C-alpha positions, 0 to 999 in steps of 0.5 A, a space after each residue: 500500500 503506497 502512502 500519499 505524499 500529503 501523509 508523509 511527515 518527512 515531505 517538504 511542503 510549500 504553502 499555496 494561496 488562491 485569489 479567494 485568500 484560501 490556503 493549502 499546503 503542497 509538496 515542494 516538488 509538484 507543479 503549483 496548480 492553476 489558480 494558486 500562488 506559492 507563498 514566498 519564503 514558506 517552505 518546510 516540513 508539514 508541521 512548519 507549513 501548517 503552523 503558517 497556514 493556521 496563523 495566517 488563514 484566520 477567516 475561512 470565508 472566501 474573499 468574495 464572500 467577505 467582500 459581499 458581506 461587507 457591502 451588505 452591512 452599510 445597507 442593513 444599518 441604513 434600512 434598520 433604523 
């Protein structure tokens, strides 16, 4: 039975982010998938890169949803009064 490279603790990973500000870890030797960008300067073992993701991805909502919600807030406050 083979082990996925994502399950290996001795693998070297990078951190990816997409245009919706969503994060992922990725094996450093695999091509970065379309729509994702490597976070510069972040590379290491699984524990290291997951710590970076946990520290920086504090809002799981996609960027488009956060922006939409922000646009709704002023309208809601205006009509509520």
